[in-house]
N, C-alpha and C positions, 0 to 999 in steps of 0.2 A: 413679355411676361414669362417668368420661369415656372416650371412644373409645380414647385412647392407652393407658389402663390395660388395657382389654379386649384390645387388640392385643398388649400385652406378655404378658399371662397366657395367651393362646391361640396366639400365633405367627401370627395372621392379620393381614394388613395393614389399616391404618386405612381405606384405600380400599375394601377388600372389606367391612369392617364397615359402612361408610356405604352401600355398595351393598345389603347385606342389609336395612338399615333402609329404604331407598327402595323395595325390593321388598316391604316389609311383613312381612319375616321376623323383624325385630328391633325391637320397639317402644322408643321413647325419648321422653322429654319434653325440653322446652327450658328452660334456666335463663334468668334475667333477662338475662344477658349473651349469650344466643344459643347457648351451648354445649349440645351434646347431653348428656343425663343418662340413663344406663342403669341399670336395676335390677341388683343383683349377680348375679341368675340369668342375666343376658345372657352371662356367661362360658360356662356350660354349654350355653346355646342355640347360641352360636357354634360350640362344639366339636361339637355334634350336627349342625349344618348342614354343617360341614366334613367330618365323617365320612360323611354321606350323599353329598356331592359326590365325595369321594375314592373311594367304593365304586361309582361309576358312575351315580348318580342325577343327573338333569338339574336345573337350577334350577326348571323347571316342576314336576318331581316333588316337590322340596323345598317349593315354594310350596303344592302340594296338601296336603302334610303339615303345613304351618305351624300350623293350629289344634291339631294333635296336639302339636307342640313346645310350644305355649303351654299346653295342658292339663297337660303334664308338670310345670309349675311348681307346680300346685296339689296335687300328689301323683301318684297312679297315673293314667295316661291312661285316658280313658273307653273303654268297650267298643267304641263306634263307631270310635274312633281305633285301638284295637288291631286291629280287623278290617281297617280301611283300610290300616294300616301293613303288616300281614301279607300282604294282597293285593298291595300294591306290591312287597314283597320277593319274593313268589312270581313275579310278572310279570318282575322283574329277573332272577331265577334262570333262568327259562325263556328269556329273551333270551340270557343268558350261555351256557346249554347249547346253544342254536342256533348261537351263534358258535363254540363249541368243536367242534361237529360239522362245521361248515364248514371250520374250520382243519384238523381231522383229515383231511378229504377232500382239501383242498389239499395237505397234507403227503404223503399217499399218492401223489397224482398227480406231485408233484415227485420223490419217491423213485423212482417207476416211470420217469420220464423220465431220471433220473440213471443208472439201470441201462443205458439204451440208449446212453449216451455212451461212446465207446471210451477 
């Protein structure tokens, strides 16, 4: 499968897909003509990468999970991957909760200041 086809199926730009490949997140082979050739499972892998990025994970986080994304092609992720993934999700939730607490405090302070304005 060529990069353009993956782009069409996922809505992810060709540039981003090439970036994922260079980052080691998306394996590809080279054809004799030099074109990249991706396994059909690359479509789901790109969607998984995009989902992680869109839910606030960094590229470094996704890179750390890359072996788990690759394991998923062979069936169910390994127990190690499941544990690692769960830990990263818990850490992300803790960060989001901390941000929410900070935003609530800021909101209260702004509301308090607003009440003092005539």
